[in-house]
N, CA, C and O atoms as a Tripos MOL2 file, in Angstrom:
@<TRIPOS>MOLECULE
protein
  264   263    66     0     0
PROTEIN
NO_CHARGES

@<TRIPOS>ATOM
      1 N          -5.1690    2.4460  -28.7440 N.3       1 MET1
      2 CA         -4.2940    3.3750  -28.0340 C.3       1 MET1
      3 C          -2.8400    2.9090  -28.1440 C.2       1 MET1
      4 O          -2.5480    1.7140  -28.0990 O.2       1 MET1
      5 N          -1.9590    3.8590  -28.2840 N.am      2 ASN2
      6 CA         -0.5450    3.4940  -28.2750 C.3       2 ASN2
      7 C          -0.0490    3.4720  -26.8300 C.2       2 ASN2
      8 O          -0.7650    3.8930  -25.9220 O.2       2 ASN2
      9 N           1.1460    2.9940  -26.6190 N.am      3 GLY3
     10 CA          1.6510    2.8190  -25.2610 C.3       3 GLY3
     11 C           2.6550    3.8610  -24.8310 C.2       3 GLY3
     12 O           3.5780    3.5530  -24.0780 O.2       3 GLY3
     13 N           2.4930    5.0970  -25.2960 N.am      4 LYS4
     14 CA          3.4810    6.1350  -25.0020 C.3       4 LYS4
     15 C           3.1710    6.9460  -23.7470 C.2       4 LYS4
     16 O           4.0360    7.6560  -23.2350 O.2       4 LYS4
     17 N           1.9220    6.8390  -23.2450 N.am      5 LYS5
     18 CA          1.5400    7.5690  -22.0380 C.3       5 LYS5
     19 C           1.3150    6.5880  -20.8900 C.2       5 LYS5
     20 O           0.5220    5.6530  -21.0010 O.2       5 LYS5
     21 N           2.0190    6.8140  -19.8010 N.am      6 ARG6
     22 CA          1.9630    5.9190  -18.6360 C.3       6 ARG6
     23 C           0.5620    5.8390  -18.0460 C.2       6 ARG6
     24 O           0.1540    4.7830  -17.5630 O.2       6 ARG6
     25 N          -0.1810    6.9470  -18.0790 N.am      7 ALA7
     26 CA         -1.5150    7.0020  -17.4800 C.3       7 ALA7
     27 C          -2.5040    6.0770  -18.1880 C.2       7 ALA7
     28 O          -3.5030    5.6760  -17.5910 O.2       7 ALA7
     29 N          -2.2430    5.7320  -19.4540 N.am      8 ASP8
     30 CA         -3.1450    4.8700  -20.2270 C.3       8 ASP8
     31 C          -2.9720    3.3910  -19.8850 C.2       8 ASP8
     32 O          -3.8280    2.5740  -20.2270 O.2       8 ASP8
     33 N          -1.8750    3.0390  -19.2140 N.am      9 ILE9
     34 CA         -1.5440    1.6350  -18.9640 C.3       9 ILE9
     35 C          -1.8760    1.2810  -17.5220 C.2       9 ILE9
     36 O          -1.4420    1.9600  -16.5910 O.2       9 ILE9
     37 N          -2.6400    0.2270  -17.3450 N.am     10 LYS10
     38 CA         -3.0430   -0.2250  -16.0140 C.3      10 LYS10
     39 C          -2.5170   -1.6470  -15.7730 C.2      10 LYS10
     40 O          -2.3320   -2.4130  -16.7190 O.2      10 LYS10
     41 N          -2.2800   -1.9870  -14.5130 N.am     11 ILE11
     42 CA         -1.8850   -3.3410  -14.1430 C.3      11 ILE11
     43 C          -3.0000   -4.2960  -14.5750 C.2      11 ILE11
     44 O          -4.1750   -4.0520  -14.3020 O.2      11 ILE11
     45 N          -2.6260   -5.3710  -15.2420 N.am     12 GLY12
     46 CA         -3.6010   -6.3540  -15.7110 C.3      12 GLY12
     47 C          -4.1130   -6.0880  -17.1140 C.2      12 GLY12
     48 O          -4.8170   -6.9270  -17.6760 O.2      12 GLY12
     49 N          -3.7780   -4.9420  -17.6970 N.am     13 ALA13
     50 CA         -4.2360   -4.6120  -19.0460 C.3      13 ALA13
     51 C          -3.5840   -5.5300  -20.0740 C.2      13 ALA13
     52 O          -2.4390   -5.9490  -19.9010 O.2      13 ALA13
     53 N          -4.3130   -5.8420  -21.1400 N.am     14 LEU14
     54 CA         -3.7820   -6.6470  -22.2410 C.3      14 LEU14
     55 C          -3.0740   -5.7130  -23.2160 C.2      14 LEU14
     56 O          -3.6740   -4.7640  -23.7220 O.2      14 LEU14
     57 N          -1.8020   -5.9840  -23.4760 N.am     15 VAL15
     58 CA         -0.9950   -5.1110  -24.3240 C.3      15 VAL15
     59 C          -0.1430   -5.9170  -25.2990 C.2      15 VAL15
     60 O           0.1150   -7.1020  -25.0900 O.2      15 VAL15
     61 N           0.2830   -5.2540  -26.3620 N.am     16 ASP16
     62 CA          1.2750   -5.7970  -27.2810 C.3      16 ASP16
     63 C           2.5710   -5.0460  -27.0190 C.2      16 ASP16
     64 O           2.6000   -3.8160  -27.0510 O.2      16 ASP16
     65 N           3.6460   -5.7920  -26.7580 N.am     17 ILE17
     66 CA          4.9410   -5.1610  -26.5090 C.3      17 ILE17
     67 C           5.9600   -5.6620  -27.5170 C.2      17 ILE17
     68 O           5.7720   -6.7010  -28.1500 O.2      17 ILE17
     69 N           7.0380   -4.9110  -27.6540 N.am     18 VAL18
     70 CA          8.1680   -5.3690  -28.4470 C.3      18 VAL18
     71 C           9.3080   -5.6410  -27.4650 C.2      18 VAL18
     72 O           9.7160   -4.7560  -26.7120 O.2      18 VAL18
     73 N           9.8110   -6.8670  -27.4830 N.am     19 LEU19
     74 CA         10.9190   -7.2550  -26.6200 C.3      19 LEU19
     75 C          12.2130   -6.6730  -27.1650 C.2      19 LEU19
     76 O          12.2940   -6.3490  -28.3500 O.2      19 LEU19
     77 N          13.2270   -6.5370  -26.3190 N.am     20 LYS20
     78 CA         14.5260   -5.9860  -26.7340 C.3      20 LYS20
     79 C          15.0900   -6.7750  -27.9210 C.2      20 LYS20
     80 O          15.5950   -6.1910  -28.8800 O.2      20 LYS20
     81 N          14.9990   -8.1030  -27.8450 N.am     21 LYS21
     82 CA         15.5710   -8.9420  -28.9050 C.3      21 LYS21
     83 C          14.7940   -8.8280  -30.2210 C.2      21 LYS21
     84 O          15.3080   -9.1930  -31.2790 O.2      21 LYS21
     85 N          13.5580   -8.3220  -30.1570 N.am     22 ASP22
     86 CA         12.7120   -8.2080  -31.3440 C.3      22 ASP22
     87 C          12.6310   -6.7900  -31.9000 C.2      22 ASP22
     88 O          11.8430   -6.5340  -32.8100 O.2      22 ASP22
     89 N          13.4260   -5.8700  -31.3720 N.am     23 GLN23
     90 CA         13.3140   -4.4790  -31.8030 C.3      23 GLN23
     91 C          13.6340   -4.2960  -33.2880 C.2      23 GLN23
     92 O          13.0220   -3.4530  -33.9440 O.2      23 GLN23
     93 N          14.5650   -5.0570  -33.8220 N.am     24 ARG24
     94 CA         14.9100   -4.9210  -35.2450 C.3      24 ARG24
     95 C          13.7860   -5.4130  -36.1490 C.2      24 ARG24
     96 O          13.5120   -4.8080  -37.1860 O.2      24 ARG24
     97 N          13.1350   -6.5060  -35.7620 N.am     25 THR25
     98 CA         12.0800   -7.0880  -36.5920 C.3      25 THR25
     99 C          10.7190   -6.4800  -36.3030 C.2      25 THR25
    100 O           9.8420   -6.4930  -37.1670 O.2      25 THR25
    101 N          10.5280   -5.9470  -35.1020 N.am     26 GLY26
    102 CA          9.2480   -5.3650  -34.7230 C.3      26 GLY26
    103 C           8.2070   -6.3960  -34.3250 C.2      26 GLY26
    104 O           7.0200   -6.0790  -34.2500 O.2      26 GLY26
    105 N           8.6370   -7.6370  -34.0650 N.am     27 THR27
    106 CA          7.7210   -8.6960  -33.6540 C.3      27 THR27
    107 C           7.0860   -8.3430  -32.3110 C.2      27 THR27
    108 O           7.7780   -7.9660  -31.3650 O.2      27 THR27
    109 N           5.7720   -8.4680  -32.2420 N.am     28 LEU28
    110 CA          5.0420   -8.1060  -31.0320 C.3      28 LEU28
    111 C           4.7260   -9.3410  -30.1970 C.2      28 LEU28
    112 O           4.5000  -10.4290  -30.7270 O.2      28 LEU28
    113 N           4.7150   -9.1470  -28.8770 N.am     29 THR29
    114 CA          4.3620  -10.1860  -27.9100 C.3      29 THR29
    115 C           3.1730   -9.6750  -27.1180 C.2      29 THR29
    116 O           3.1890   -8.5480  -26.6240 O.2      29 THR29
    117 N           2.1350  -10.5070  -26.9950 N.am     30 ARG30
    118 CA          0.9190  -10.0890  -26.2850 C.3      30 ARG30
    119 C           0.9030  -10.6750  -24.8790 C.2      30 ARG30
    120 O           1.2860  -11.8250  -24.6680 O.2      30 ARG30
    121 N           0.4600   -9.8770  -23.9310 N.am     31 GLY31
    122 CA          0.3520  -10.3550  -22.5600 C.3      31 GLY31
    123 C          -0.2970   -9.3270  -21.6590 C.2      31 GLY31
    124 O          -0.6670   -8.2350  -22.0920 O.2      31 GLY31
    125 N          -0.4280   -9.7000  -20.3940 N.am     32 HIS32
    126 CA         -1.0350   -8.8240  -19.3910 C.3      32 HIS32
    127 C           0.0550   -8.1610  -18.5560 C.2      32 HIS32
    128 O           1.0470   -8.7960  -18.2000 O.2      32 HIS32
    129 N          -0.1370   -6.8840  -18.2490 N.am     33 VAL33
    130 CA          0.8500   -6.0920  -17.5110 C.3      33 VAL33
    131 C           0.9160   -6.5590  -16.0520 C.2      33 VAL33
    132 O          -0.0920   -6.6080  -15.3470 O.2      33 VAL33
    133 N           2.1260   -6.8950  -15.6300 N.am     34 LYS34
    134 CA          2.3670   -7.2550  -14.2270 C.3      34 LYS34
    135 C           2.9070   -6.0440  -13.4660 C.2      34 LYS34
    136 O           2.4560   -5.7380  -12.3620 O.2      34 LYS34
    137 N           3.8840   -5.3570  -14.0750 N.am     35 ARG35
    138 CA          4.4920   -4.1700  -13.4610 C.3      35 ARG35
    139 C           4.7770   -3.1280  -14.5340 C.2      35 ARG35
    140 O           5.0800   -3.4700  -15.6770 O.2      35 ARG35
    141 N           4.6800   -1.8590  -14.1620 N.am     36 ILE36
    142 CA          5.0740   -0.7600  -15.0460 C.3      36 ILE36
    143 C           6.4660   -0.3230  -14.5960 C.2      36 ILE36
    144 O           6.6610    0.0610  -13.4430 O.2      36 ILE36
    145 N           7.4310   -0.3860  -15.5120 N.am     37 LEU37
    146 CA          8.8230   -0.1340  -15.1460 C.3      37 LEU37
    147 C           9.2860    1.2930  -15.4350 C.2      37 LEU37
    148 O          10.2310    1.7690  -14.8070 O.2      37 LEU37
    149 N           8.6400    1.9800  -16.3680 N.am     38 THR38
    150 CA          9.0120    3.3610  -16.6910 C.3      38 THR38
    151 C           8.3980    4.3030  -15.6680 C.2      38 THR38
    152 O           7.2040    4.2190  -15.3790 O.2      38 THR38
    153 N           9.2100    5.1980  -15.1200 N.am     39 ASN39
    154 CA          8.7320    6.1450  -14.1160 C.3      39 ASN39
    155 C           8.1720    7.4300  -14.7150 C.2      39 ASN39
    156 O           7.3020    8.0640  -14.1170 O.2      39 ASN39
    157 N           8.6620    7.8200  -15.8890 N.am     40 SER40
    158 CA          8.2220    9.0910  -16.4730 C.3      40 SER40
    159 C           6.7890    8.9840  -17.0010 C.2      40 SER40
    160 O           6.2920    7.8850  -17.2490 O.2      40 SER40
    161 N           6.1330   10.1270  -17.1690 N.am     41 ALA41
    162 CA          4.7350   10.1710  -17.5950 C.3      41 ALA41
    163 C           4.5480    9.6980  -19.0280 C.2      41 ALA41
    164 O           3.4950    9.1640  -19.3770 O.2      41 ALA41
    165 N           5.5620    9.8890  -19.8550 N.am     42 GLN42
    166 CA          5.4910    9.4130  -21.2360 C.3      42 GLN42
    167 C           6.8770    9.0890  -21.7550 C.2      42 GLN42
    168 O           7.8830    9.5450  -21.2100 O.2      42 GLN42
    169 N           6.9190    8.2820  -22.8340 N.am     43 HIS43
    170 CA          8.1890    7.8910  -23.4330 C.3      43 HIS43
    171 C           7.9670    7.7230  -24.9270 C.2      43 HIS43
    172 O           7.0050    7.0680  -25.3260 O.2      43 HIS43
    173 N           8.8330    8.2980  -25.7710 N.am     44 PRO44
    174 CA          8.6170    8.2660  -27.2200 C.3      44 PRO44
    175 C           8.6450    6.8590  -27.8360 C.2      44 PRO44
    176 O           8.0610    6.6470  -28.8990 O.2      44 PRO44
    177 N           9.3070    5.9060  -27.1930 N.am     45 HIS45
    178 CA          9.3980    4.5420  -27.7380 C.3      45 HIS45
    179 C           8.4200    3.5890  -27.0740 C.2      45 HIS45
    180 O           8.3760    2.4100  -27.4260 O.2      45 HIS45
    181 N           7.6400    4.0700  -26.1270 N.am     46 GLY46
    182 CA          6.6720    3.2370  -25.4170 C.3      46 GLY46
    183 C           7.0890    3.0240  -23.9740 C.2      46 GLY46
    184 O           8.2780    3.0180  -23.6510 O.2      46 GLY46
    185 N           6.1030    2.8500  -23.1120 N.am     47 ILE47
    186 CA          6.3440    2.6280  -21.6870 C.3      47 ILE47
    187 C           6.8500    1.2050  -21.4850 C.2      47 ILE47
    188 O           6.2860    0.2630  -22.0410 O.2      47 ILE47
    189 N           7.8990    1.0410  -20.7010 N.am     48 LYS48
    190 CA          8.4590   -0.2840  -20.4480 C.3      48 LYS48
    191 C           7.6650   -0.9750  -19.3500 C.2      48 LYS48
    192 O           7.4300   -0.4080  -18.2820 O.2      48 LYS48
    193 N           7.2520   -2.2160  -19.6320 N.am     49 VAL49
    194 CA          6.4600   -2.9930  -18.6770 C.3      49 VAL49
    195 C           7.0060   -4.4200  -18.5790 C.2      49 VAL49
    196 O           7.7640   -4.8810  -19.4310 O.2      49 VAL49
    197 N           6.5880   -5.1030  -17.4990 N.am     50 MET50
    198 CA          6.8660   -6.5290  -17.3350 C.3      50 MET50
    199 C           5.5310   -7.2530  -17.4660 C.2      50 MET50
    200 O           4.5370   -6.8540  -16.8600 O.2      50 MET50
    201 N           5.5180   -8.3150  -18.2590 N.am     51 LEU51
    202 CA          4.3060   -9.1030  -18.4390 C.3      51 LEU51
    203 C           4.2090  -10.2060  -17.3980 C.2      51 LEU51
    204 O           5.2210  -10.6700  -16.8720 O.2      51 LEU51
    205 N           2.9780  -10.6220  -17.1030 N.am     52 GLU52
    206 CA          2.7510  -11.7270  -16.1720 C.3      52 GLU52
    207 C           3.3060  -13.0320  -16.7410 C.2      52 GLU52
    208 O           3.8130  -13.8720  -15.9980 O.2      52 GLU52
    209 N           3.2100  -13.1990  -18.0490 N.am     53 GLU53
    210 CA          3.6680  -14.4080  -18.7200 C.3      53 GLU53
    211 C           5.1900  -14.4040  -18.8250 C.2      53 GLU53
    212 O           5.7600  -13.6040  -19.5680 O.2      53 GLU53
    213 N           5.8400  -15.2810  -18.0950 N.am     54 GLU54
    214 CA          7.2980  -15.4860  -18.1500 C.3      54 GLU54
    215 C           8.1080  -14.2440  -17.7950 C.2      54 GLU54
    216 O           9.2960  -14.1780  -18.1120 O.2      54 GLU54
    217 N           7.4950  -13.2640  -17.1470 N.am     55 ASN55
    218 CA          8.1880  -12.0370  -16.7320 C.3      55 ASN55
    219 C           8.9440  -11.3630  -17.8750 C.2      55 ASN55
    220 O          10.0410  -10.8410  -17.6740 O.2      55 ASN55
    221 N           8.3610  -11.3740  -19.0680 N.am     56 GLN56
    222 CA          8.9990  -10.7370  -20.2160 C.3      56 GLN56
    223 C           8.9120   -9.2260  -20.0860 C.2      56 GLN56
    224 O           7.9040   -8.6910  -19.6240 O.2      56 GLN56
    225 N           9.9890   -8.5320  -20.5010 N.am     57 VAL57
    226 CA         10.0630   -7.0750  -20.3880 C.3      57 VAL57
    227 C          10.1970   -6.4710  -21.7790 C.2      57 VAL57
    228 O          10.9990   -6.9200  -22.5980 O.2      57 VAL57
    229 N           9.3940   -5.4450  -22.0260 N.am     58 GLY58
    230 CA          9.4710   -4.7540  -23.3030 C.3      58 GLY58
    231 C           8.6870   -3.4560  -23.2640 C.2      58 GLY58
    232 O           8.1110   -3.0890  -22.2400 O.2      58 GLY58
    233 N           8.6750   -2.7680  -24.3960 N.am     59 ARG59
    234 CA          7.9840   -1.4850  -24.4810 C.3      59 ARG59
    235 C           6.6200   -1.6580  -25.1520 C.2      59 ARG59
    236 O           6.4920   -2.3320  -26.1740 O.2      59 ARG59
    237 N           5.6060   -1.0320  -24.5520 N.am     60 VAL60
    238 CA          4.2360   -1.1530  -25.0600 C.3      60 VAL60
    239 C           4.1150   -0.4580  -26.4070 C.2      60 VAL60
    240 O           4.4710    0.7130  -26.5430 O.2      60 VAL60
    241 N           3.6120   -1.1820  -27.4030 N.am     61 GLN61
    242 CA          3.3560   -0.6230  -28.7110 C.3      61 GLN61
    243 C           1.8710   -0.3580  -28.9200 C.2      61 GLN61
    244 O           1.4920    0.5410  -29.6700 O.2      61 GLN61
    245 N           1.0190   -1.1620  -28.2370 N.am     62 LYS62
    246 CA         -0.4170   -1.0370  -28.4120 C.3      62 LYS62
    247 C          -1.1310   -1.5650  -27.1860 C.2      62 LYS62
    248 O          -0.7400   -2.5870  -26.6220 O.2      62 LYS62
    249 N          -2.1730   -0.8710  -26.7740 N.am     63 ILE63
    250 CA         -3.0390   -1.3520  -25.7010 C.3      63 ILE63
    251 C          -4.2350   -1.9980  -26.3810 C.2      63 ILE63
    252 O          -4.9500   -1.3530  -27.1490 O.2      63 ILE63
    253 N          -4.4480   -3.2840  -26.0910 N.am     64 VAL64
    254 CA         -5.5100   -4.0450  -26.7470 C.3      64 VAL64
    255 C          -6.8140   -3.8420  -25.9870 C.2      64 VAL64
    256 O          -6.8760   -4.0570  -24.7760 O.2      64 VAL64
    257 N          -7.8550   -3.4290  -26.7030 N.am     65 THR65
    258 CA         -9.1660   -3.2760  -26.0830 C.3      65 THR65
    259 C          -9.9990   -4.5030  -26.4340 C.2      65 THR65
    260 O         -10.0980   -4.8960  -27.5960 O.2      65 THR65
    261 N         -10.5820   -5.0860  -25.4260 N.am     66 GLU66
    262 CA        -11.3300   -6.3240  -25.6240 C.3      66 GLU66
    263 C         -12.8000   -6.0590  -25.8170 C.2      66 GLU66
    264 O         -13.5780   -6.9960  -25.9970 O.2      66 GLU66
@<TRIPOS>BOND
     1     1     2 1
     2     2     3 1
     3     3     4 2
     4     3     5 am
     5     5     6 1
     6     6     7 1
     7     7     8 2
     8     7     9 am
     9     9    10 1
    10    10    11 1
    11    11    12 2
    12    11    13 am
    13    13    14 1
    14    14    15 1
    15    15    16 2
    16    15    17 am
    17    17    18 1
    18    18    19 1
    19    19    20 2
    20    19    21 am
    21    21    22 1
    22    22    23 1
    23    23    24 2
    24    23    25 am
    25    25    26 1
    26    26    27 1
    27    27    28 2
    28    27    29 am
    29    29    30 1
    30    30    31 1
    31    31    32 2
    32    31    33 am
    33    33    34 1
    34    34    35 1
    35    35    36 2
    36    35    37 am
    37    37    38 1
    38    38    39 1
    39    39    40 2
    40    39    41 am
    41    41    42 1
    42    42    43 1
    43    43    44 2
    44    43    45 am
    45    45    46 1
    46    46    47 1
    47    47    48 2
    48    47    49 am
    49    49    50 1
    50    50    51 1
    51    51    52 2
    52    51    53 am
    53    53    54 1
    54    54    55 1
    55    55    56 2
    56    55    57 am
    57    57    58 1
    58    58    59 1
    59    59    60 2
    60    59    61 am
    61    61    62 1
    62    62    63 1
    63    63    64 2
    64    63    65 am
    65    65    66 1
    66    66    67 1
    67    67    68 2
    68    67    69 am
    69    69    70 1
    70    70    71 1
    71    71    72 2
    72    71    73 am
    73    73    74 1
    74    74    75 1
    75    75    76 2
    76    75    77 am
    77    77    78 1
    78    78    79 1
    79    79    80 2
    80    79    81 am
    81    81    82 1
    82    82    83 1
    83    83    84 2
    84    83    85 am
    85    85    86 1
    86    86    87 1
    87    87    88 2
    88    87    89 am
    89    89    90 1
    90    90    91 1
    91    91    92 2
    92    91    93 am
    93    93    94 1
    94    94    95 1
    95    95    96 2
    96    95    97 am
    97    97    98 1
    98    98    99 1
    99    99   100 2
   100    99   101 am
   101   101   102 1
   102   102   103 1
   103   103   104 2
   104   103   105 am
   105   105   106 1
   106   106   107 1
   107   107   108 2
   108   107   109 am
   109   109   110 1
   110   110   111 1
   111   111   112 2
   112   111   113 am
   113   113   114 1
   114   114   115 1
   115   115   116 2
   116   115   117 am
   117   117   118 1
   118   118   119 1
   119   119   120 2
   120   119   121 am
   121   121   122 1
   122   122   123 1
   123   123   124 2
   124   123   125 am
   125   125   126 1
   126   126   127 1
   127   127   128 2
   128   127   129 am
   129   129   130 1
   130   130   131 1
   131   131   132 2
   132   131   133 am
   133   133   134 1
   134   134   135 1
   135   135   136 2
   136   135   137 am
   137   137   138 1
   138   138   139 1
   139   139   140 2
   140   139   141 am
   141   141   142 1
   142   142   143 1
   143   143   144 2
   144   143   145 am
   145   145   146 1
   146   146   147 1
   147   147   148 2
   148   147   149 am
   149   149   150 1
   150   150   151 1
   151   151   152 2
   152   151   153 am
   153   153   154 1
   154   154   155 1
   155   155   156 2
   156   155   157 am
   157   157   158 1
   158   158   159 1
   159   159   160 2
   160   159   161 am
   161   161   162 1
   162   162   163 1
   163   163   164 2
   164   163   165 am
   165   165   166 1
   166   166   167 1
   167   167   168 2
   168   167   169 am
   169   169   170 1
   170   170   171 1
   171   171   172 2
   172   171   173 am
   173   173   174 1
   174   174   175 1
   175   175   176 2
   176   175   177 am
   177   177   178 1
   178   178   179 1
   179   179   180 2
   180   179   181 am
   181   181   182 1
   182   182   183 1
   183   183   184 2
   184   183   185 am
   185   185   186 1
   186   186   187 1
   187   187   188 2
   188   187   189 am
   189   189   190 1
   190   190   191 1
   191   191   192 2
   192   191   193 am
   193   193   194 1
   194   194   195 1
   195   195   196 2
   196   195   197 am
   197   197   198 1
   198   198   199 1
   199   199   200 2
   200   199   201 am
   201   201   202 1
   202   202   203 1
   203   203   204 2
   204   203   205 am
   205   205   206 1
   206   206   207 1
   207   207   208 2
   208   207   209 am
   209   209   210 1
   210   210   211 1
   211   211   212 2
   212   211   213 am
   213   213   214 1
   214   214   215 1
   215   215   216 2
   216   215   217 am
   217   217   218 1
   218   218   219 1
   219   219   220 2
   220   219   221 am
   221   221   222 1
   222   222   223 1
   223   223   224 2
   224   223   225 am
   225   225   226 1
   226   226   227 1
   227   227   228 2
   228   227   229 am
   229   229   230 1
   230   230   231 1
   231   231   232 2
   232   231   233 am
   233   233   234 1
   234   234   235 1
   235   235   236 2
   236   235   237 am
   237   237   238 1
   238   238   239 1
   239   239   240 2
   240   239   241 am
   241   241   242 1
   242   242   243 1
   243   243   244 2
   244   243   245 am
   245   245   246 1
   246   246   247 1
   247   247   248 2
   248   247   249 am
   249   249   250 1
   250   250   251 1
   251   251   252 2
   252   251   253 am
   253   253   254 1
   254   254   255 1
   255   255   256 2
   256   255   257 am
   257   257   258 1
   258   258   259 1
   259   259   260 2
   260   259   261 am
   261   261   262 1
   262   262   263 1
   263   263   264 2
@<TRIPOS>SUBSTRUCTURE
     1 MET1         2 RESIDUE 1 A MET
     2 ASN2         6 RESIDUE 1 A ASN
     3 GLY3        10 RESIDUE 1 A GLY
     4 LYS4        14 RESIDUE 1 A LYS
     5 LYS5        18 RESIDUE 1 A LYS
     6 ARG6        22 RESIDUE 1 A ARG
     7 ALA7        26 RESIDUE 1 A ALA
     8 ASP8        30 RESIDUE 1 A ASP
     9 ILE9        34 RESIDUE 1 A ILE
    10 LYS10       38 RESIDUE 1 A LYS
    11 ILE11       42 RESIDUE 1 A ILE
    12 GLY12       46 RESIDUE 1 A GLY
    13 ALA13       50 RESIDUE 1 A ALA
    14 LEU14       54 RESIDUE 1 A LEU
    15 VAL15       58 RESIDUE 1 A VAL
    16 ASP16       62 RESIDUE 1 A ASP
    17 ILE17       66 RESIDUE 1 A ILE
    18 VAL18       70 RESIDUE 1 A VAL
    19 LEU19       74 RESIDUE 1 A LEU
    20 LYS20       78 RESIDUE 1 A LYS
    21 LYS21       82 RESIDUE 1 A LYS
    22 ASP22       86 RESIDUE 1 A ASP
    23 GLN23       90 RESIDUE 1 A GLN
    24 ARG24       94 RESIDUE 1 A ARG
    25 THR25       98 RESIDUE 1 A THR
    26 GLY26      102 RESIDUE 1 A GLY
    27 THR27      106 RESIDUE 1 A THR
    28 LEU28      110 RESIDUE 1 A LEU
    29 THR29      114 RESIDUE 1 A THR
    30 ARG30      118 RESIDUE 1 A ARG
    31 GLY31      122 RESIDUE 1 A GLY
    32 HIS32      126 RESIDUE 1 A HIS
    33 VAL33      130 RESIDUE 1 A VAL
    34 LYS34      134 RESIDUE 1 A LYS
    35 ARG35      138 RESIDUE 1 A ARG
    36 ILE36      142 RESIDUE 1 A ILE
    37 LEU37      146 RESIDUE 1 A LEU
    38 THR38      150 RESIDUE 1 A THR
    39 ASN39      154 RESIDUE 1 A ASN
    40 SER40      158 RESIDUE 1 A SER
    41 ALA41      162 RESIDUE 1 A ALA
    42 GLN42      166 RESIDUE 1 A GLN
    43 HIS43      170 RESIDUE 1 A HIS
    44 PRO44      174 RESIDUE 1 A PRO
    45 HIS45      178 RESIDUE 1 A HIS
    46 GLY46      182 RESIDUE 1 A GLY
    47 ILE47      186 RESIDUE 1 A ILE
    48 LYS48      190 RESIDUE 1 A LYS
    49 VAL49      194 RESIDUE 1 A VAL
    50 MET50      198 RESIDUE 1 A MET
    51 LEU51      202 RESIDUE 1 A LEU
    52 GLU52      206 RESIDUE 1 A GLU
    53 GLU53      210 RESIDUE 1 A GLU
    54 GLU54      214 RESIDUE 1 A GLU
    55 ASN55      218 RESIDUE 1 A ASN
    56 GLN56      222 RESIDUE 1 A GLN
    57 VAL57      226 RESIDUE 1 A VAL
    58 GLY58      230 RESIDUE 1 A GLY
    59 ARG59      234 RESIDUE 1 A ARG
    60 VAL60      238 RESIDUE 1 A VAL
    61 GLN61      242 RESIDUE 1 A GLN
    62 LYS62      246 RESIDUE 1 A LYS
    63 ILE63      250 RESIDUE 1 A ILE
    64 VAL64      254 RESIDUE 1 A VAL
    65 THR65      258 RESIDUE 1 A THR
    66 GLU66      262 RESIDUE 1 A GLU
């Protein structure tokens, strides 16, 4: 699943995000969702979330299914 719909993302879900500093390279960071920061139902670049690990903030590119 991609991370463009807010309803697909749950607190604690394992996701791959792209950090602001990595947007040019597209490097992904994996972690668990601590907070969902985007209020709208969907976003073309991905829903913005905060990860539990080091409070990193970025846009969800992929929801990892275990």
